[in-house]
Legacy VTK file of the C-alpha trace (Angstrom):
# vtk DataFile Version 3.0
C-alpha trace
ASCII
DATASET POLYDATA
POINTS 156 float
10.296 10.908 -2.640
8.838 14.085 -1.066
5.709 14.001 0.829
2.669 14.313 -1.172
0.874 17.462 -0.571
-2.989 17.315 -0.043
-5.335 20.504 0.214
-8.744 19.255 0.785
-12.195 20.813 1.844
-14.386 18.889 4.194
-18.166 20.017 4.740
-19.736 16.868 6.615
-16.373 15.385 7.596
-16.206 12.668 4.963
-13.438 14.132 3.200
-11.489 14.856 6.271
-12.110 11.152 7.723
-11.057 9.707 3.980
-7.573 12.119 4.216
-6.717 11.294 7.711
-7.347 7.278 6.694
-5.133 7.974 3.652
-2.543 9.736 5.647
-2.127 6.938 8.196
-2.126 4.298 5.025
0.701 6.131 3.596
2.648 6.297 6.941
2.211 2.584 6.943
3.763 2.328 3.511
6.498 4.594 4.109
7.441 2.601 7.309
7.564 -0.644 5.128
9.397 0.858 2.291
11.108 4.516 3.135
11.204 5.313 -0.766
7.146 5.652 -0.704
6.063 8.963 0.470
3.951 10.332 3.237
1.242 12.671 3.036
1.093 16.357 4.485
-2.608 17.460 4.360
-3.919 20.815 4.880
-7.794 21.708 5.153
-9.052 24.584 3.530
-12.050 26.270 4.903
-13.770 29.671 5.126
-11.277 30.655 7.969
-8.257 29.916 6.146
-5.391 32.441 4.660
-4.750 32.217 1.149
-1.095 31.561 0.852
1.087 30.940 -2.210
1.723 27.445 -2.783
5.331 26.793 -3.667
5.047 22.985 -4.134
2.868 20.726 -6.155
-0.338 19.630 -4.405
-3.334 17.478 -5.073
-6.697 18.894 -4.270
-9.648 16.718 -2.774
-13.073 18.015 -3.064
-16.427 16.583 -2.424
-19.336 17.184 -4.594
-22.191 19.503 -3.451
-24.800 20.852 -5.893
-27.756 22.883 -5.968
-30.324 23.091 -9.005
-30.340 21.598 -12.575
-28.771 18.054 -13.031
-25.670 19.689 -13.175
-24.713 18.393 -16.746
-27.142 19.969 -19.495
-29.318 22.221 -17.430
-27.394 24.122 -14.954
-25.337 23.473 -12.094
-24.571 26.070 -8.874
-21.626 24.749 -6.970
-22.368 24.750 -3.146
-19.920 25.012 -0.085
-16.630 24.338 -1.922
-16.436 27.545 -3.609
-13.597 28.557 -1.065
-11.351 25.704 -2.375
-11.594 26.869 -6.206
-10.695 30.336 -4.854
-7.925 29.212 -3.047
-6.745 27.465 -6.130
-7.525 30.456 -8.376
-5.512 32.875 -5.773
-2.212 34.100 -7.509
-0.107 31.332 -9.193
-1.598 28.332 -7.123
-3.255 26.864 -9.989
0.240 26.133 -11.397
1.152 23.731 -8.706
-2.352 21.930 -8.733
-0.994 18.541 -10.360
-4.216 16.544 -9.697
-7.892 16.471 -8.343
-9.568 13.804 -6.488
-13.284 13.759 -6.029
-15.838 12.174 -3.867
-19.320 11.867 -3.914
-22.482 9.733 -3.510
-22.831 7.094 -6.440
-26.504 7.469 -6.265
-26.182 11.101 -7.996
-25.300 9.053 -11.229
-23.765 11.665 -13.523
-23.280 14.080 -10.750
-21.115 11.823 -8.989
-17.731 13.598 -8.645
-18.886 16.425 -10.650
-17.643 19.216 -8.850
-13.832 17.618 -8.871
-14.283 16.984 -12.659
-15.252 20.830 -13.051
-12.114 21.889 -11.016
-9.890 19.524 -13.066
-11.246 21.473 -16.157
-11.010 24.515 -14.835
-7.832 24.452 -13.584
-6.083 22.358 -16.130
-5.290 19.464 -13.820
-5.894 15.770 -14.217
-8.943 14.188 -12.165
-6.558 11.368 -11.082
-8.869 9.121 -8.512
-12.569 9.058 -7.054
-14.158 7.298 -3.964
-17.545 7.171 -2.624
-18.520 9.257 0.597
-16.107 8.227 3.318
-14.106 5.548 1.224
-13.205 2.227 2.030
-9.677 0.735 2.863
-9.482 -0.721 -0.715
-10.015 2.984 -1.802
-7.140 4.196 0.309
-4.672 2.045 -1.508
-6.165 2.545 -4.910
-6.089 6.503 -4.383
-2.556 6.399 -3.029
-1.436 4.378 -5.985
-2.824 6.965 -8.245
-1.339 10.110 -6.220
1.978 8.253 -6.271
2.065 7.452 -9.962
0.974 11.152 -10.684
3.620 12.517 -8.685
6.180 10.491 -10.281
5.084 11.846 -13.713
5.489 15.461 -12.670
8.720 15.047 -10.642
11.825 15.276 -12.493
14.124 12.230 -11.871
LINES 1 157
156 0 1 2 3 4 5 6 7 8 9 10 11 12 13 14 15 16 17 18 19 20 21 22 23 24 25 26 27 28 29 30 31 32 33 34 35 36 37 38 39 40 41 42 43 44 45 46 47 48 49 50 51 52 53 54 55 56 57 58 59 60 61 62 63 64 65 66 67 68 69 70 71 72 73 74 75 76 77 78 79 80 81 82 83 84 85 86 87 88 89 90 91 92 93 94 95 96 97 98 99 100 101 102 103 104 105 106 107 108 109 110 111 112 113 114 115 116 117 118 119 120 121 122 123 124 125 126 127 128 129 130 131 132 133 134 135 136 137 138 139 140 141 142 143 144 145 146 147 148 149 150 151 152 153 154 155
């Protein structure tokens, strides 16, 4: 299987930390079983050049909201807008095969709301979530979800 491609945005370093740990976990899995994929991760930020994505990828996005409760009385995305712009650029949304969200469970209904909104906006499945920086069992669970989704969309 080809490496799993991940595009992510990290505001406070939590998503970057999780993706780094997930990448290391994928390397361990690949070393034990060469049929399991590694991960190629790219951080998207305000200084990123927009390019045309030519391979399927996953988007990892944290939740930052301002105003309202994010459900029924308003929501304003904060700080992750460049990721949405990147996905919307040219035909990049066509290559998006899944969204992974993170956030703080204390926010109840707003937990992973940004990722759920990206999934709906770009017609891609919400495939996994983890809280803040995640824990080792999240790495296993998220990796397995990514591998399963990649197999769904990759021709045999």
